[in-house]
N, C-alpha and C positions, 0 to 999 in steps of 0.2 A: 504493500499500499505504500503510495506517494504521498503525503499530507503538502500542500499548497505555502509559500514561503510567503513570510511578509511582504516581499518585493510582487511575489505574483496577485497576490491581494491586492496591493493597491494598485497595479496595473488594472485589473478587473475592474475596479471600482471606478476608474478615472472615464468622466464621460468625452466623448471627442469634440473638440475644438471645433466651433465653427467662426471661419473667417467673415467679416464683414467689412464693409467701406470704413465703417468706425472703430476696427481693430477686431483683435479676438473676445468672441465670447465664452463663455462658461456657465451651462447651467448648475446652479446650486443642489446637493443631495442633500439628504437626512445623512447628519453627521458631520457635514462637511465643518472646517473652519478657516477663518481667514488665513490663519495663519499655515492652515497647510495648503489650501488653493495656491498662496504666496510662492509656498516652497515648490510647489509640483511645476507654477509657471516662471519661475525664477526671478521674480518679484518680491516686494516687501508690502508686507500688513498697511505700511501710511500711503504708498501706492495706490494699492486696492482702493481703499477707503477713496482717497481723492479721484481715483478714475471714476467713481459711482457715486459721486456727493454723498458718503456716508458719515455720519457721526458715530453712529454706535459699531460694535462690533458684532452686534444680531445679524444672522442668516436666515434666510427664508427658503426652508426648500421651495424647487420650483424654477424659483426668481433667475434669470438669467443675467450676471453682472459681466462686466468688463474687464479683462485681466492685464491685455496689451493696447 
């Protein structure tokens, strides 16, 4: 029996990015955090908050945010 590694599980959770004229977007999934999204996309929490006009760190599952 082969068990999945943490990297395999993380890759399976990643939602494909959608490139748009306004940059790359990511659809928030249940359990996501700004720090986790920032790390996966090579950016910072501050940058994500700035791109999306966010004041708090709260995310809503199903919402699409800009990541680049």
